[in-house]
C-alpha positions as CSV (number, residue, x, y, z in Angstrom):
1,X,14.2,-20.6,-29.4
2,X,11.8,-18.0,-28.1
3,X,12.6,-14.7,-26.4
4,X,9.8,-12.7,-24.3
5,X,10.1,-8.9,-23.6
6,X,10.3,-5.8,-25.5
7,X,12.2,-5.4,-28.3
8,X,15.8,-4.5,-27.6
9,X,17.7,-1.3,-28.9
10,X,19.6,-2.1,-31.7
11,X,23.4,-2.0,-31.8
12,X,26.1,-1.6,-34.5
13,X,26.8,-4.6,-36.3
14,X,30.2,-6.4,-35.3
15,X,29.8,-5.8,-31.6
16,X,29.0,-8.0,-28.8
17,X,28.2,-7.2,-25.2
18,X,28.3,-9.2,-22.2
19,X,25.5,-8.6,-19.8
20,X,25.3,-9.8,-16.3
21,X,23.1,-9.6,-13.4
22,X,24.6,-7.2,-10.8
23,X,23.5,-5.6,-7.5
24,X,21.8,-2.2,-7.8
25,X,20.7,-0.3,-4.9
26,X,20.6,-2.0,-1.8
27,X,18.7,-1.9,1.8
28,X,19.0,-0.7,5.2
29,X,21.5,-2.8,7.4
30,X,22.6,-2.1,11.2
31,X,25.4,0.2,11.6
32,X,27.6,1.8,14.3
33,X,27.8,5.1,12.4
34,X,25.0,7.4,13.5
35,X,22.8,9.5,10.9
36,X,23.9,7.4,7.8
37,X,22.0,4.4,6.4
38,X,24.1,1.5,5.1
39,X,22.5,-1.0,2.2
40,X,23.1,-4.5,1.0
41,X,22.9,-5.8,-2.3
42,X,19.8,-6.4,-4.5
43,X,21.2,-9.3,-6.3
44,X,21.0,-12.7,-6.4
45,X,23.5,-13.5,-4.0
46,X,22.6,-10.7,-1.3
47,X,18.9,-11.7,-1.6
48,X,19.6,-15.6,-1.2
49,X,21.7,-14.9,2.1
50,X,19.8,-11.8,3.7
51,X,16.3,-13.2,2.7
52,X,16.0,-16.9,1.9
53,X,18.9,-18.3,4.4
54,X,18.6,-15.5,7.1
55,X,15.1,-14.0,7.1
56,X,12.0,-16.6,8.0
57,X,9.3,-14.9,7.1
58,X,11.2,-14.4,3.2
59,X,12.1,-18.2,3.7
60,X,8.5,-19.4,4.7
61,X,7.0,-17.2,2.1
62,X,9.0,-18.4,-0.9
63,X,9.0,-21.9,-0.2
64,X,5.0,-21.5,0.1
65,X,4.9,-20.4,-3.3
66,X,7.5,-22.6,-4.9
67,X,6.3,-26.0,-3.2
68,X,2.4,-25.3,-3.9
69,X,3.2,-24.4,-7.4
70,X,5.8,-27.5,-7.8
71,X,3.2,-29.9,-6.5
72,X,0.6,-29.2,-9.1
73,X,0.2,-32.2,-11.5
74,X,0.5,-31.5,-15.5
75,X,-2.0,-32.3,-18.3
76,X,-1.5,-32.6,-21.9
77,X,-3.5,-31.7,-24.4
78,X,-3.2,-31.6,-28.4
79,X,-6.1,-29.0,-29.6
80,X,-8.9,-29.9,-27.4
81,X,-8.1,-33.9,-27.0
82,X,-6.4,-34.7,-23.7
83,X,-3.4,-37.1,-24.1
84,X,-3.1,-39.5,-21.2
85,X,0.2,-40.9,-21.7
86,X,3.3,-39.2,-23.8
87,X,7.0,-38.7,-23.9
88,X,6.7,-35.2,-22.5
89,X,4.8,-36.1,-19.2
90,X,7.3,-38.7,-18.4
91,X,10.2,-36.2,-18.9
92,X,8.3,-33.7,-16.4
93,X,8.0,-36.3,-13.9
94,X,11.8,-37.0,-14.1
95,X,13.7,-34.1,-15.8
96,X,17.0,-35.8,-14.9
97,X,18.5,-38.4,-12.7
98,X,19.4,-36.2,-9.7
99,X,15.9,-34.4,-9.5
100,X,12.1,-35.6,-9.4
101,X,9.4,-33.5,-11.0
102,X,8.5,-31.7,-7.9
103,X,11.9,-31.2,-7.1
104,X,12.9,-29.6,-10.6
105,X,10.3,-27.4,-10.3
106,X,10.3,-25.9,-6.9
107,X,14.0,-25.1,-7.8
108,X,12.7,-23.3,-10.7
109,X,9.9,-21.3,-9.1
110,X,12.7,-20.4,-6.2
111,X,15.3,-18.9,-8.9
112,X,12.3,-17.0,-10.4
113,X,11.2,-15.7,-6.8
114,X,14.8,-14.9,-5.6
115,X,16.3,-14.0,-9.0
116,X,13.7,-13.1,-11.6
117,X,15.3,-15.2,-14.1
118,X,15.4,-19.4,-14.2
119,X,17.7,-21.1,-17.1
120,X,16.5,-24.5,-18.4
121,X,19.2,-26.3,-20.5
122,X,18.2,-29.4,-22.7
123,X,20.1,-32.3,-23.0
124,X,20.0,-34.0,-26.4
125,X,21.1,-37.4,-27.6
126,X,20.9,-37.2,-31.4
127,X,17.3,-36.1,-32.0
128,X,15.8,-36.9,-28.6
129,X,15.7,-35.1,-25.5
130,X,16.5,-37.1,-22.7
131,X,17.0,-34.6,-19.5
132,X,16.5,-31.0,-18.7
133,X,18.7,-29.3,-15.8
134,X,18.6,-25.9,-14.2
135,X,21.4,-23.7,-14.4
136,X,21.9,-21.3,-11.5
137,X,20.8,-17.5,-12.4
138,X,23.9,-15.7,-10.8
139,X,26.3,-17.9,-12.9
140,X,24.7,-17.3,-16.4
141,X,25.7,-14.1,-18.3
142,X,23.7,-12.8,-21.6
143,X,25.7,-12.3,-24.6
144,X,24.2,-9.7,-26.8
145,X,24.6,-10.1,-30.4
146,X,24.7,-7.3,-33.1
147,X,21.2,-6.7,-33.3
148,X,20.6,-6.3,-29.6
149,X,19.2,-9.8,-29.2
150,X,20.5,-12.6,-26.8
151,X,22.9,-14.5,-29.1
152,X,24.0,-16.6,-26.6
153,X,24.7,-17.8,-22.7
154,X,27.7,-17.8,-20.5
155,X,27.6,-20.4,-17.7
156,X,30.7,-20.1,-15.3
157,X,31.0,-22.6,-12.1
158,X,33.6,-22.4,-9.8
159,X,36.9,-24.5,-10.8
160,X,35.6,-25.0,-14.4
161,X,36.1,-23.2,-17.8
162,X,33.3,-21.1,-18.8
163,X,31.3,-22.7,-21.6
164,X,29.2,-21.1,-24.1
165,X,25.3,-22.2,-24.8
166,X,24.1,-21.3,-27.8
167,X,20.6,-19.8,-27.9
168,X,19.6,-20.7,-31.2
169,X,16.1,-19.3,-32.4
170,X,15.5,-21.8,-35.0
171,X,16.4,-25.1,-32.6
172,X,16.1,-26.2,-29.0
173,X,18.4,-23.8,-27.1
174,X,18.3,-22.5,-23.5
175,X,14.9,-21.5,-22.3
176,X,15.2,-18.3,-20.3
177,X,12.0,-17.7,-18.0
178,X,11.9,-14.5,-16.5
179,X,9.3,-11.9,-14.6
180,X,8.6,-8.4,-15.9
181,X,11.5,-5.8,-15.4
182,X,10.5,-2.3,-16.7
183,X,14.1,-1.5,-16.7
184,X,15.7,-4.3,-18.3
185,X,15.1,-5.7,-21.9
186,X,16.9,-9.4,-20.9
187,X,16.8,-9.8,-17.3
188,X,14.1,-10.5,-14.9
189,X,13.2,-8.6,-11.8
190,X,13.0,-10.4,-8.4
191,X,9.8,-10.0,-6.3
192,X,11.7,-10.1,-3.0
193,X,14.2,-7.0,-4.2
194,X,10.9,-4.8,-3.9
195,X,10.6,-5.5,-0.5
196,X,14.5,-4.8,0.1
197,X,13.7,-2.2,2.7
198,X,11.5,-4.4,4.6
199,X,13.9,-7.3,4.6
200,X,16.8,-5.4,6.0
201,X,14.4,-3.7,8.6
202,X,13.0,-7.2,9.7
203,X,16.5,-8.4,9.9
204,X,18.0,-5.4,11.9
205,X,15.0,-5.8,14.4
206,X,15.8,-9.7,14.8
207,X,19.7,-8.4,15.5
208,X,18.7,-5.9,17.6
209,X,16.9,-8.0,19.6
210,X,19.8,-10.5,19.9
211,X,22.0,-7.4,21.0
212,X,19.4,-6.4,23.5
213,X,19.5,-10.1,25.0
214,X,23.5,-10.2,25.3
215,X,23.6,-7.0,26.9
216,X,20.4,-6.1,28.4
217,X,21.9,-5.1,31.6
218,X,23.9,-2.4,29.8
219,X,21.6,-0.7,27.3
220,X,22.8,2.3,25.1
221,X,24.1,5.3,27.4
222,X,26.8,6.5,29.2
223,X,28.5,6.7,32.9
224,X,29.1,10.1,33.4
225,X,31.6,11.0,36.2
226,X,30.8,14.3,38.2
227,X,32.8,14.3,41.4
228,X,32.0,16.7,44.1
229,X,35.5,18.0,43.7
230,X,37.1,18.8,40.8
231,X,39.3,15.7,38.9
232,X,39.3,12.8,36.6
233,X,39.3,9.1,36.8
234,X,42.7,7.6,36.7
235,X,43.6,5.5,34.3
236,X,43.6,2.2,37.0
237,X,39.9,3.3,37.8
238,X,38.8,3.7,34.4
239,X,39.8,0.3,33.4
240,X,38.4,-1.5,36.5
241,X,35.2,0.1,36.0
242,X,35.2,-1.0,32.5
243,X,35.9,-4.3,33.6
244,X,33.3,-4.6,36.2
245,X,30.7,-3.6,33.3
246,X,31.6,-6.1,31.0
247,X,32.1,-9.0,33.6
248,X,28.9,-8.0,35.9
249,X,26.3,-6.5,33.9
250,X,26.7,-7.9,30.2
251,X,25.1,-10.9,29.1
252,X,21.5,-12.9,29.1
253,X,22.5,-14.1,32.6
254,X,23.0,-10.5,34.0
255,X,19.8,-9.6,32.4
256,X,18.0,-7.2,35.1
257,X,20.8,-7.0,37.3
258,X,20.6,-3.5,39.0
259,X,23.8,-1.2,38.1
260,X,25.4,0.0,41.5
261,X,26.9,3.4,41.1
262,X,29.3,5.3,43.6
263,X,31.4,8.4,43.7
264,X,29.7,10.4,41.6
265,X,28.7,8.2,38.8
266,X,25.5,8.7,37.0
267,X,23.8,6.9,34.3
268,X,22.5,8.8,31.3
269,X,20.3,6.9,28.8
270,X,21.2,7.7,25.2
271,X,19.1,5.2,23.1
272,X,15.1,4.9,22.4
273,X,13.2,2.0,24.1
274,X,11.4,-0.4,22.0
275,X,8.1,1.4,22.9
276,X,9.2,4.7,21.6
277,X,10.3,3.1,18.5
278,X,7.0,1.5,18.2
279,X,9.2,-1.7,17.8
280,X,6.9,-4.6,17.3
281,X,4.4,-2.8,15.0
282,X,7.3,-1.8,12.7
283,X,8.7,-5.3,12.5
284,X,5.2,-6.9,11.9
285,X,4.8,-4.4,9.2
286,X,7.9,-5.1,7.6
287,X,6.9,-8.9,7.8
288,X,3.8,-8.0,6.1
289,X,5.6,-6.0,3.0
290,X,7.7,-9.2,2.9
291,X,4.9,-11.4,2.4
292,X,3.0,-9.5,0.2
293,X,6.0,-8.9,-2.2
294,X,6.1,-12.7,-2.9
295,X,2.2,-12.8,-3.3
296,X,1.5,-14.5,0.3
297,X,-1.1,-13.6,2.3
298,X,0.5,-12.4,5.9
299,X,-2.6,-14.4,7.4
300,X,-1.2,-17.5,6.3
301,X,2.1,-16.9,8.1
302,X,0.2,-15.9,11.1
303,X,1.2,-12.6,11.0
304,X,-0.9,-10.2,13.4
305,X,-2.6,-7.3,12.5
306,X,-4.1,-8.4,9.1
307,X,-7.4,-9.0,8.5
308,X,-7.8,-8.6,4.8
309,X,-9.7,-12.0,4.5
310,X,-12.4,-13.2,6.8
311,X,-10.8,-16.4,7.1
312,X,-7.9,-18.9,6.6
313,X,-9.7,-20.7,3.8
314,X,-10.5,-17.5,1.7
315,X,-6.7,-16.5,2.3
316,X,-5.8,-19.8,1.1
317,X,-7.8,-19.6,-2.2
318,X,-7.1,-16.3,-3.0
319,X,-3.1,-17.5,-2.4
320,X,-3.6,-19.8,-5.2
321,X,-5.9,-17.9,-7.5
322,X,-3.7,-14.8,-7.4
323,X,0.0,-16.0,-7.1
324,X,0.5,-20.0,-7.8
325,X,-1.7,-20.3,-10.8
326,X,-0.3,-17.4,-12.7
327,X,3.2,-18.4,-12.0
328,X,2.2,-22.0,-13.0
329,X,0.2,-21.0,-16.4
330,X,3.2,-18.5,-17.5
331,X,5.5,-21.5,-17.1
332,X,3.1,-23.7,-18.9
333,X,3.3,-21.4,-21.7
334,X,7.0,-21.3,-22.1
335,X,7.5,-24.8,-21.8
336,X,4.6,-25.7,-24.2
337,X,6.2,-23.1,-27.0
338,X,9.6,-24.6,-26.5
339,X,9.2,-28.5,-26.5
340,X,6.3,-28.7,-29.0
341,X,8.6,-28.1,-32.2
342,X,10.4,-31.4,-31.1
343,X,7.4,-33.6,-31.2
344,X,6.3,-32.0,-34.5
345,X,2.6,-31.3,-32.7
346,X,1.1,-28.5,-31.2
347,X,1.1,-29.6,-27.6
348,X,-0.3,-27.8,-24.9
349,X,0.2,-28.2,-21.0
350,X,-2.1,-26.8,-18.2
351,X,-2.1,-27.8,-14.7
352,X,-4.8,-30.1,-13.1
353,X,-6.8,-28.1,-11.2
354,X,-9.3,-30.5,-9.7
355,X,-6.2,-31.8,-7.8
356,X,-5.3,-28.7,-6.0
357,X,-6.7,-29.2,-2.4
358,X,-6.9,-25.2,-2.1
359,X,-9.3,-24.9,-4.8
360,X,-11.8,-27.5,-3.6
361,X,-14.4,-25.2,-2.5
362,X,-14.6,-23.7,-5.8
363,X,-14.5,-27.2,-7.7
364,X,-17.8,-28.1,-5.4
365,X,-19.6,-25.1,-6.3
366,X,-19.2,-25.6,-9.6
367,X,-19.7,-29.4,-9.9
368,X,-23.2,-28.5,-7.8
369,X,-24.4,-25.6,-10.1
370,X,-23.8,-27.9,-13.4
371,X,-25.3,-31.0,-11.7
372,X,-28.3,-28.9,-11.1
373,X,-28.5,-27.8,-14.6
374,X,-31.3,-30.0,-16.1
375,X,-31.3,-28.7,-19.6
376,X,-27.4,-29.8,-20.1
377,X,-26.5,-33.3,-21.4
378,X,-24.1,-35.3,-19.4
379,X,-21.7,-34.9,-22.3
380,X,-22.2,-31.0,-21.8
381,X,-21.8,-31.0,-18.2
382,X,-18.3,-33.1,-18.5
383,X,-17.3,-30.3,-20.7
384,X,-18.4,-27.5,-18.8
385,X,-16.2,-29.0,-15.5
386,X,-13.3,-29.3,-17.8
387,X,-13.5,-33.1,-18.7
């Protein structure tokens, strides 16, 4: 079992510490209290609900990365020799009875994007590896040993007793994939958490829009009673006025209906207009931050105001080169190191770049350059293009 990251601090012998992923910090949400910001959590549950399940930009960007990475086929090598048929390739095509290869890897990359961590559990039958299963990150706790390294993993499922999964460094234990976290030796950091403020700003803008539609004829403000002669509204007059406002001016069906005032009533606005708040630009800026945190060029999501790339094709190529392929390559390296000892051979997994449609322009240019090189033999040309 291999573990990646910095050498953890040392702990006195005989002591174990349970480490769990916890919400730390947070980000802005709507509140009725003036002058005070409220923040939602940055843990896996909060990011899944507020981001992937409620925010269309985060949902689409995360799915684009996970689906693009999961759709890439695997190649298997031993040294420089490609292996066309192998039990490892068959396992990755059908990791378990419930999931196909693309389903498995889409979930794995999704866990990495939302949690910064992914856990793969092997199912052994005797000496043979039969299946691979994913564990939900928020249900896994890391148990530190006396030396500060992870000694085991606890997995807690609803309605079932906790079960401990050993992390045996000399055998095939649980594989923990994680993204870099500068403040934690054992748990990864979610890319979406870096855009936490932008995520809540975008959600708050959508909620504000919905409330504006529901109360479009009654914006934030106050009805001020200024009679020519002294006196206040009676309780009956106050309740009648309140009821008429709610029944006659609230809701989308009453949008734009003029407010009829009488008897010394005056409307005083107490809120900023969307133009004053530069509302749409703030929302688009938040959407760009969310997309960039997940490594998706905003142009691919149709977000206005982003002209970093000359055209859609360039943006799509940058998406694969800068986001998808690095994620696949680090996963391939971890899987190769983890699974090779089972087969008693030094195996290496690599993505099949020739089948990635987003890189077809680069592939065509490479083949044209190599094909025009008359000083190369056919065998040298094949090697130059990866065959």
